[in-house]
C-alpha positions as CSV (number, residue, x, y, z in Angstrom):
1,M,85.2,116.1,142.1
2,S,87.9,117.4,144.4
3,T,87.4,120.3,146.8
4,S,90.2,122.3,145.0
5,A,88.4,121.8,141.6
6,M,85.2,123.3,143.1
7,R,86.8,126.4,144.7
8,P,85.8,129.8,143.3
9,P,88.3,131.6,141.2
10,L,90.9,133.7,143.1
11,A,91.5,137.4,142.4
12,G,94.6,136.6,140.3
13,E,92.7,134.2,138.1
14,V,89.9,136.9,137.7
15,M,92.6,139.4,136.8
16,S,94.0,137.1,134.1
17,K,90.5,136.5,132.7
18,L,89.7,140.2,132.5
19,R,93.1,141.1,131.1
20,Q,92.6,138.5,128.4
21,D,89.2,139.8,127.6
22,V,90.7,143.3,127.0
23,A,93.6,141.9,125.0
24,N,91.2,139.9,122.8
25,G,89.1,143.1,122.1
26,R,86.0,142.1,124.1
27,W,86.0,145.7,125.3
28,A,87.7,148.5,123.4
29,V,89.8,151.2,124.9
30,G,87.4,153.9,126.3
31,Q,84.5,151.4,126.7
32,R,82.8,150.7,130.0
33,I,83.0,147.1,131.1
34,P,79.8,145.3,132.4
35,A,78.5,146.2,135.8
36,E,79.5,144.3,138.9
37,P,76.4,142.0,139.1
38,E,76.9,140.9,135.5
39,L,80.5,140.1,136.0
40,I,80.0,138.4,139.3
41,A,77.4,136.1,137.7
42,E,79.6,135.4,134.7
43,L,82.8,134.7,136.6
44,G,81.2,133.0,139.7
45,V,83.1,135.1,142.2
46,S,82.3,137.2,145.2
47,R,82.0,141.0,145.0
48,G,85.2,141.3,147.1
49,T,87.2,139.1,144.7
50,L,86.0,141.0,141.7
51,R,86.7,144.4,143.2
52,E,90.2,143.2,144.2
53,A,90.9,142.1,140.6
54,I,89.6,145.4,139.1
55,K,91.5,147.5,141.6
56,A,94.8,145.7,140.7
57,L,94.1,146.2,137.0
58,A,93.3,149.8,137.6
59,H,96.6,150.2,139.4
60,S,98.4,148.7,136.4
61,G,96.7,151.1,134.0
62,I,94.4,148.8,132.2
63,F,91.2,150.0,133.9
64,E,90.0,153.3,135.1
65,V,87.5,153.3,137.9
66,R,85.1,156.3,137.8
67,R,83.2,156.7,141.0
68,G,79.5,156.6,140.4
69,D,79.9,155.8,136.7
70,G,81.7,152.5,136.3
71,T,85.0,150.9,135.2
72,Y,86.4,151.8,131.8
73,V,89.2,150.2,129.7
74,R,92.1,152.6,129.6
75,A,94.8,150.5,127.9
76,T,95.1,147.1,126.2
77,S,98.0,145.8,128.4
78,E,100.0,146.7,131.5
79,I,102.8,148.0,129.4
80,C,100.5,150.4,127.6
81,G,98.9,151.5,130.8
82,T,102.2,152.1,132.5
83,A,103.7,153.8,129.5
84,Q,100.7,156.2,129.2
85,R,101.0,157.1,132.9
86,V,104.8,157.7,132.5
87,Y,104.4,159.8,129.3
88,R,102.0,162.1,131.0
89,E,104.8,163.0,133.5
90,H,107.0,164.2,130.7
91,S,107.0,167.0,128.1
92,D,105.7,166.7,124.6
93,H,109.2,167.3,123.4
94,D,110.6,164.3,125.4
95,V,107.8,162.0,124.2
96,L,108.5,162.9,120.6
97,Q,112.2,162.2,121.1
98,V,111.3,158.6,122.2
99,R,109.2,158.3,119.0
100,F,112.3,159.2,116.9
101,A,113.9,155.9,118.2
102,L,110.8,153.7,117.7
103,D,109.6,155.2,114.4
104,T,113.0,154.9,112.7
105,Q,113.6,151.3,113.8
106,A,110.1,150.3,112.9
107,A,110.5,151.9,109.4
108,R,113.9,150.1,108.8
109,L,112.5,146.7,109.8
110,A,109.3,147.2,107.7
111,A,111.4,148.1,104.7
112,R,113.5,145.0,105.1
113,A,110.4,142.9,105.1
114,S,108.8,144.9,102.2
115,D,105.5,143.0,102.5
116,Q,103.0,143.9,99.6
117,E,99.9,143.3,101.8
118,V,101.4,145.8,104.3
119,I,102.0,148.3,101.6
120,K,98.4,148.0,100.4
121,R,97.1,148.6,103.9
122,L,99.4,151.6,104.4
123,R,98.2,153.2,101.1
124,D,94.6,152.6,102.1
125,F,95.2,154.4,105.4
126,L,96.8,157.3,103.6
127,D,93.9,157.6,101.2
128,Q,91.6,157.8,104.3
129,R,93.9,160.4,105.9
130,S,93.9,162.6,102.8
131,D,90.2,162.4,102.4
132,A,89.6,163.3,106.1
133,W,92.0,166.2,105.9
134,Q,90.3,167.6,102.8
135,R,86.9,167.4,104.6
136,Q,88.5,169.0,107.7
137,D,87.4,166.0,109.8
138,F,90.3,166.1,112.2
139,S,89.1,163.2,114.3
140,A,89.0,160.9,111.2
141,W,92.3,162.3,110.0
142,S,93.9,161.6,113.3
143,Q,92.6,158.0,113.4
144,A,93.7,157.2,109.9
145,D,97.2,158.8,110.5
146,W,97.7,156.8,113.7
147,A,96.5,153.6,112.1
148,F,99.1,154.1,109.4
149,H,101.9,154.5,112.0
150,L,100.7,151.6,114.0
151,E,100.7,149.4,110.8
152,V,104.3,150.4,110.2
153,A,105.2,149.4,113.8
154,R,103.3,146.1,113.4
155,A,105.1,145.5,110.1
156,S,108.5,145.6,112.0
157,G,107.8,142.0,113.0
158,V,108.8,142.8,116.6
159,P,105.7,142.5,118.8
160,L,107.3,144.3,121.7
161,L,108.2,147.3,119.5
162,H,104.6,147.4,118.2
163,E,103.2,147.3,121.8
164,L,105.5,150.0,123.0
165,Y,104.5,152.1,120.0
166,E,100.8,151.5,120.5
167,S,101.2,153.0,124.0
168,F,101.6,156.4,122.4
169,G,98.1,156.4,121.0
170,D,96.2,158.4,123.5
171,V,99.1,160.2,125.1
172,F,100.8,161.6,122.0
173,H,98.6,161.2,119.0
174,G,95.3,161.5,120.7
175,T,95.8,164.4,123.1
176,K,99.1,166.0,122.2
177,M,98.6,166.5,118.5
178,S,97.1,170.0,118.9
179,Q,99.3,171.2,116.0
180,R,96.9,169.5,113.6
181,L,94.5,172.4,114.2
182,A,97.1,175.1,113.8
183,E,96.8,177.2,110.7
184,G,99.5,176.3,108.2
185,F,100.2,172.8,109.5
186,D,100.4,170.2,106.7
187,G,98.2,167.3,107.6
188,C,99.2,165.4,104.5
189,L,102.9,165.7,104.6
190,R,104.6,163.2,102.2
191,E,107.6,162.8,104.4
192,G,107.2,159.9,106.7
193,H,104.0,158.8,104.9
194,E,103.8,158.4,101.1
195,A,107.6,158.7,100.9
196,L,107.8,156.1,103.6
197,V,105.6,153.7,101.7
198,E,107.7,154.1,98.6
199,A,110.9,153.4,100.6
200,I,109.3,150.3,102.2
201,E,108.2,149.0,98.7
202,A,111.7,149.6,97.5
203,A,113.1,147.7,100.5
204,D,115.3,150.7,101.2
205,D,115.6,150.7,105.0
206,E,117.9,153.8,105.2
207,A,115.5,155.9,102.9
208,A,112.7,154.7,105.2
209,A,114.5,156.0,108.3
210,R,115.4,159.3,106.7
211,T,111.9,160.1,105.7
212,V,110.6,159.2,109.1
213,I,113.1,161.6,110.7
214,A,112.1,164.4,108.3
215,N,108.4,163.9,109.4
216,L,109.2,164.0,113.1
217,D,111.5,167.0,112.6
218,Y,108.5,168.7,111.0
219,C,106.3,167.8,113.9
220,M,108.9,169.0,116.4
221,G,108.8,172.3,114.7
222,W,105.2,172.7,115.5
223,M,105.6,171.9,119.2
224,P,104.6,174.8,121.4
């Protein structure tokens, strides 16, 4: 066996391995990754190499190192991590304006595909959303609503669009949807939801875009 074949993994290789573990769902967003000794034994690297890799992934936004607590997954990719950091530097209004562009194009493309399996999943998410809203379980409502919008983005058939859209999860839908608690806010608005599914099923891309815009206009009206 050659000397090069026996060398320990470099920090870049460790980064790639940890990045892939996150992308494959080994650790979910918000979950703490294993402690240093466990990862050192698993990867066969030195403490310094592991820390260098984790520091780089924290800088890119994938990990968050909490002193005295551990390292947590913050995003599923560099693009999500960077986007979340950038979004936090802008107003809710600006973030929502970006969603106008992504939502409408995702809706158009999903309607052009008009996939029946996608339509079934979307309706299941809307059933969960309606049930959670009736029970006033705002956490479950938010999760179902966001899963619905992510499925539309995924159904666009453009992986990059889906990844960009996914980056809004914590920044916009998770922490900036305070209007869901405001008295009078309609958490089961048909526009951009049931009406969107109907447009997708009818393969009407322009109707899909119009109903998405109506939903986002409604959300914009509840911005503080």
